[in-house]
C-alpha positions, 0 to 999 in steps of 0.5 A: 210909622210903618202900617203894612196890609196883611203880608203871608209869611211863616207868620201866618200858620205860625199864629193858626190864620191859615184860613184868613182871607186876610192872606190871600185877599186883596188887602194883602201883599208879597214882603218885596212890595212892602220893604222896597216901601218900606225904604223908599219911606224912610230914604225920603224920611216920611214919618208913615209908611202905608205900602200899598195905594189901596190901603193909603184910600182906606185908612183916611175912610176907616178913621171915619167909621163908628168903632162899633163898625170897625170892630164888627168887620174885624172880627168878621174878618179873622172869625174863620180863625177861631176853633171849630 
């Protein structure tokens, strides 16, 4: 299983997410970094690959948050993409 961060690609525009902070903030990563991490994980026969160190730290923390807080944070982050 791969748990990639937001990766700025053509999908960003196709999905109407040009203004999303996900693709330009510290939570995003470049294609090359993610591809290298996936390949390395595959070669090591790892069941889960989290390509960046900061997401590796955040993943267990987010599981501890109440679902309502997680939903609120996601809505707040994605709100910039809503039609005006």
